[in-house]
C-alpha positions in Angstrom: -0.1 0.1 0.0 1.3 3.4 -0.9 1.8 6.0 1.6 -1.0 8.3 0.2 -3.6 5.4 0.0 -2.7 4.3 3.7 -2.9 7.9 4.7 -6.3 8.0 3.4 -7.2 4.8 4.4 -6.7 6.0 8.5 -9.1 8.8 7.6 -12.3 6.3 7.8 -15.7 7.7 7.4 -18.0 4.9 7.2 -18.8 5.0 11.5 -18.0 8.9 11.6 -20.9 10.6 13.2 -23.3 11.6 10.3 -21.8 9.4 8.1 -22.5 5.9 9.0 -22.5 3.6 6.0 -26.0 2.1 5.4 -26.0 -1.5 7.0 -29.6 -2.8 5.6 -27.8 -4.0 2.3 -26.2 -7.3 3.9 -29.7 -8.7 4.1 -28.2 -12.5 4.7 -25.9 -11.3 7.4 -28.1 -9.3 9.2 -31.1 -12.3 9.2 -28.5 -15.0 10.3 -28.0 -12.4 13.3 -31.3 -11.0 14.1 -33.1 -11.7 17.7 -36.0 -10.9 18.7 -38.9 -8.7 16.3 -38.3 -5.4 14.9 -39.0 -2.4 17.3 -41.1 0.1 15.9 -40.5 3.6 16.7 -39.6 7.2 15.3 -36.5 7.1 14.0 -33.8 8.8 15.4 -30.2 9.7 14.7 -28.0 10.3 17.5 -24.7 10.8 15.4 -26.0 14.5 15.6 -28.2 17.2 17.0 -31.7 17.8 15.4 -31.9 21.0 14.3 -35.7 20.7 13.4 -36.1 20.1 17.0 -34.1 23.3 18.2 -34.4 25.9 16.0 -31.7 28.3 15.7 -32.1 31.6 17.1 -34.6 33.8 15.1 -31.6 36.5 14.1 -29.8 33.9 11.8 -31.8 33.9 8.5 -32.1 37.6 9.0 -28.0 38.2 9.6 -27.3 35.9 6.4 -29.8 37.4 4.3 -28.3 40.7 4.8 -25.1 39.3 4.2 -26.4 38.1 0.7 -27.9 41.8 0.1 -24.4 43.4 0.5 -23.4 41.3 -2.2 -19.6 41.0 -3.6 -18.3 42.6 -0.2 -19.7 40.3 2.0 -19.0 37.0 -0.4 -15.5 37.7 -0.8 -13.9 39.0 2.7 -10.5 38.4 3.4 -9.0 34.9 3.8 -9.2 35.4 8.1 -12.8 37.0 7.5 -14.3 40.4 7.1 -12.6 43.1 9.3 -15.8 44.4 10.4 -16.9 41.1 11.9 -13.5 40.0 13.2 -13.7 43.1 15.3 -17.2 42.3 16.6 -16.3 38.8 17.3 -12.8 39.3 19.1 -14.7 41.8 21.7 -17.4 38.8 22.4 -14.6 36.0 22.7 -12.4 38.2 24.9 -15.3 39.0 27.0 -16.1 35.1 27.0 -12.7 33.7 27.9 -11.7 36.1 30.3 -8.8 37.2 28.0 -7.9 39.8 25.1 -8.0 38.7 21.5 -6.7 40.9 18.7 -9.0 40.8 15.8 -6.0 41.5 13.6 -3.4 39.4 14.9 -4.9 36.3 16.7 -8.5 35.6 15.2 -9.3 33.8 12.0 -12.9 32.7 11.2 -12.9 29.5 9.7 -15.6 26.8 7.8 -16.6 25.4 11.2 -14.7 24.2 14.0 -13.4 21.3 12.2 -12.0 23.3 9.8 -10.3 25.3 12.7 -8.9 22.2 14.4 -7.3 20.6 10.6 -5.5 24.3 9.9 -4.7 24.3 13.4 -2.7 20.9 13.4 -1.4 21.6 10.4 0.4 24.7 11.2 2.3 23.1 14.2 3.2 19.6 14.0 6.2 18.1 11.9 5.4 15.3 9.2 6.4 11.9 11.8 6.6 13.9 14.9 4.1 12.8 18.1 1.2 14.9 19.1 -0.4 14.6 22.6 -4.3 13.7 22.6 -6.6 12.3 25.2 -7.9 9.1 25.7 -10.9 9.2 24.8 -11.3 12.5 22.9 -13.1 13.8 19.7 -12.9 11.4 16.8 -11.0 13.9 14.3 -8.1 14.4 16.6 -6.6 11.4 16.0 -7.4 11.0 12.1 -5.9 14.8 11.5 -2.7 13.8 13.5 -2.3 10.3 11.8 -2.9 12.2 8.3 -0.1 14.1 8.8 2.2 11.0 9.5 2.3 12.0 13.2 2.0 9.5 16.0 -0.8 10.1 18.9 0.6 10.1 22.5 -2.3 9.0 24.2 -3.1 10.7 28.0 -5.6 9.3 30.0 -8.9 10.7 30.9 -10.2 9.1 34.3 -13.9 9.4 33.5 -15.4 6.1 34.6 -15.7 7.3 38.6 -19.1 9.0 38.5 -18.8 10.0 42.1 -16.0 12.5 41.5 -14.7 15.1 38.5 -13.2 13.6 35.8 -9.2 14.0 35.9 -6.5 14.0 33.5 -3.6 11.8 34.0 -1.1 15.1 34.3 1.9 12.5 35.3 1.4 10.9 31.5 1.1 14.5 30.1 4.5 15.7 31.7 6.3 12.3 30.8 5.1 12.8 27.2 6.2 16.5 27.3 9.5 15.6 29.0 10.1 13.2 26.2 10.0 15.8 23.7 6.4 16.1 22.6 5.7 19.7 22.0 1.6 19.6 21.0 -1.0 18.7 23.2 -4.7 18.8 21.4 -7.7 18.3 23.6 -11.4 18.9 23.8 -12.7 20.7 26.6 -16.1 20.0 27.5 -14.8 16.4 26.7 -16.1 15.0 23.6 -17.7 12.1 24.1 -17.9 11.7 27.6 -19.4 15.5 28.3 -16.9 15.6 31.3 -15.6 19.3 32.0 -12.0 19.9 33.2 -11.3 20.9 36.5 -9.7 24.1 37.4 -6.6 22.7 38.8 -6.1 20.6 35.5 -6.4 23.5 33.6 -3.8 25.2 35.5 -1.6 22.1 35.9 -2.1 22.1 31.7 -0.7 25.6 31.5 2.1 25.4 34.0 3.4 22.6 31.9 3.1 23.9 28.9 4.8 27.1 29.8 7.7 24.8 31.5 8.1 22.6 28.5 7.2 25.1 25.8 4.6 23.0 24.2 1.9 24.6 21.8 -2.0 23.7 23.0 -4.5 23.4 21.0 -7.7 23.3 22.9 -11.6 22.6 21.1 -14.2 24.3 23.0 -17.0 23.8 21.1 -19.6 23.2 24.0 -18.2 25.4 26.1 -21.3 27.8 26.4 -23.7 24.8 26.9 -22.9 24.1 30.9 -25.0 22.6 33.0 -26.2 23.9 36.4 -23.3 23.4 38.9 -20.9 23.2 36.3 -17.6 26.0 36.6 -15.5 26.3 33.5 -12.2 27.4 33.4 -10.6 28.9 29.8 -7.2 27.7 29.5 -6.3 31.2 27.9 -6.8 32.8 30.8 -5.2 30.3 33.2 -1.9 31.7 33.0 -0.7 29.7 30.0 1.5 32.4 27.8 -0.8 33.4 24.7 2.0 32.5 22.1 1.7 29.0 23.4 -2.2 28.3 23.0 -4.9 28.5 20.4 -8.8 28.1 21.3 -11.3 27.2 18.7 -14.8 27.7 19.3 -17.8 28.0 17.1 -21.5 28.6 16.7 -22.6 25.0 16.3 -24.7 22.1 18.0 -25.1 24.6 21.1 -27.0 27.4 18.7 -28.4 24.6 16.0 -25.7 26.6 13.6 -24.0 23.6 12.3 -25.4 23.8 8.8 -23.9 27.5 8.2 -20.5 25.9 8.6 -18.8 28.4 11.1 -16.1 28.1 13.6 -13.2 30.7 15.2 -9.6 30.0 15.9 -8.1 32.6 18.3 -4.8 32.9 20.1 -1.1 32.7 19.3 -0.7 35.2 16.6 2.2 32.9 14.6 -0.5 29.8 14.5 -2.9 32.5 13.0 -0.5 33.7 10.4 0.2 30.0 9.4 -3.6 29.3 9.3 -4.1 31.9 7.4 -1.7 31.0 4.6 -2.9 27.4 4.9 -6.5 28.5 4.2 -6.1 30.3 1.2 -5.2 27.5 -0.7 -7.7 24.9 1.2 -10.7 26.8 1.3 -10.0 30.7 0.3 -12.0 31.8 3.6 -15.3 30.6 5.6 -18.3 31.0 3.3 -18.6 34.7 3.0 -22.4 34.8 3.4 -22.7 32.7 6.1 -19.8 34.9 8.4 -22.7 37.4 8.4 -24.3 35.2 11.0 -21.9 35.8 13.8 -23.0 39.2 13.7 -25.7 38.1 16.2 -23.4 35.0 18.0 -23.3 35.6 22.0 -26.3 38.1 21.4 -29.3 35.8 21.4 -32.6 37.1 23.0 -32.8 37.2 26.8 -33.5 33.9 28.3 -32.8 31.7 24.7 -29.7 30.4 25.7 -31.0 29.6 29.4 -34.0 28.0 27.9 -32.2 25.9 25.5 -30.0 24.6 28.2 -32.8 23.7 30.4 -34.2 22.0 27.3 -31.5 19.5 26.7 -30.8 18.9 30.4 -34.3 17.3 31.0 -33.7 14.9 27.8 -30.2 14.4 29.0 -31.5 13.3 32.6 -34.1 11.1 31.0 -31.5 9.0 29.1 -29.1 9.0 31.9 -32.0 7.2 34.0 -33.0 5.1 31.3 -29.4 3.6 30.8 -28.7 3.7 34.4 -32.2 1.7 35.0 -30.5 -0.7 33.1 -27.4 -1.5 34.5 -25.5 0.4 32.1 -22.7 2.6 33.4 -23.2 6.3 32.1 -21.9 9.5 33.3 -24.0 12.5 33.6 -23.2 15.0 31.2 -21.3 18.0 32.7 -21.6 20.1 29.4 -22.5 20.0 25.9 -25.1 17.2 24.1 -23.8 13.9 24.5 -24.0 10.7 26.6 -21.4 8.1 26.5 -23.1 4.7 28.0 -21.5 1.6 28.0 -23.4 -1.4 26.3 -23.6 -4.9 28.0 -21.8 -8.0 27.5 -23.7 -9.1 24.4 -23.4 -12.2 22.4 -22.3 -10.4 19.1 -19.7 -7.4 18.0 -20.4 -4.0 19.3 -20.1 -3.2 15.7 -23.1 -5.3 14.8 -25.3 -4.4 17.7 -25.0 -1.1 16.2 -25.7 -2.3 12.8 -28.5 -4.2 13.9 -29.6 -1.3 16.2 -30.0 0.8 12.9 -31.7 -2.1 10.9 -34.2 -3.4 13.7 -34.9 -0.2 15.5 -34.2 2.9 13.6 -31.9 4.1 15.7 -28.1 5.6 15.0 -25.3 5.8 17.3 -21.7 6.2 16.9 -19.4 3.8 18.1 -16.9 4.1 21.0 -14.3 3.3 18.8 -14.1 6.2 17.2 -13.2 8.0 20.2 -10.6 5.9 21.7 -7.5 3.4 20.3 -8.9 0.5 22.6 -11.4 -1.7 22.5 -14.9 -0.4 23.7 -18.2 -0.8 23.9 -19.8 2.6 24.7 -21.5 4.6 22.5 -22.0 8.2 21.7 -25.5 9.8 21.1 -26.0 13.6 20.9 -29.1 13.9 22.9 -30.5 17.3 20.8 -33.2 15.7 19.8 -36.8 15.7 19.9 -37.3 14.6 23.6 -40.2 12.2 23.4 -38.3 10.4 20.5 -35.2 10.3 22.3 -36.1 8.6 25.3 -38.3 6.3 23.3 -35.4 5.6 21.0 -33.0 4.8 24.5 -35.4 2.6 25.5 -34.9 0.7 22.2 -31.3 0.4 22.9 -31.8 -1.3 26.0 -34.3 -3.7 24.6 -32.5 -4.7 22.0 -29.3 -4.6 24.1 -31.2 -7.0 26.2 -32.3 -9.2 23.4 -28.4 -9.8 22.2 -27.5 -10.1 25.9 -24.9 -12.8 27.0 -27.6 -14.1 29.9 
């Protein structure tokens, strides 16, 4: 296999969120594995949020339309984004994170937070180098690192004990830094577990990065979706050198604006300069008209975000209760819109169960193997869904898991 073919083979999209391959075509295989009757119910795709169940803020379409009406001035912005939008956005991001953002040198608008991650990693790693990433963490992190022929160095996140905060293995992290790893990539809140890093862990990451001269890329996509009782510490405001940290953020699942494909990366000026050069040849810019939607980001109507969080919390609590009652280990989500339950021991593989879940119950989930290099019986569910449909689908997951159980 050539290097190019192997590199692209590592990306694998069949099981990636929103991209699961159809499973009904191999009829003979599934018929041979089926147990029990098909479970009838409203189909639910837990691999991504439902923007019909949770509509975007009402200003989004007005901002977009206004951008279209401006024509070429808004369509063909500079590669980093339209200066007027960057200026307003920099002020909002500074207020949100508690650290200044210079719109001229520290900020770029990207095609989604995913675009920001790719540009950021590409801007700070060496081909064949090593990058510290968390186990488990966002599915694209490992794939982007490996695409550049770099080697992931896994740092364990202990989230299994639900009676205490999740904790990063800081000894592993320091050992990786001491051994020469110069880039650390992680998400906070953690995707897929929904855990939020403690203030002490964030402070330790900042101190270690400064001590060992490490660049840190932190994906904070869900940092607005904080459930009651959750405290959040922004890494860029935790004492880390401003030239060592880059934060990725965007209006996406939380605001139901995923379809606009908007992201922002802000922080280390040298990384921003490199990202601008790369974006200039990858996509030119984030879609020009769509950038206009950022005008009302962080400026939703009074009570809108609070209502959004409360609605998600009710669904989260229902799902956690359903899985817990069935004896399935699950951590209560502290932020974001994911739960990460562990399936019971079954007579079939997790992959086969996920396929049969789709065929027999009309439910799509993302396998835990997307988020960890280890064998994993977990599945990730995005619970930004119609509440009744989501809870009914969770019941079908439990019922089908029991049907294929080993006892």
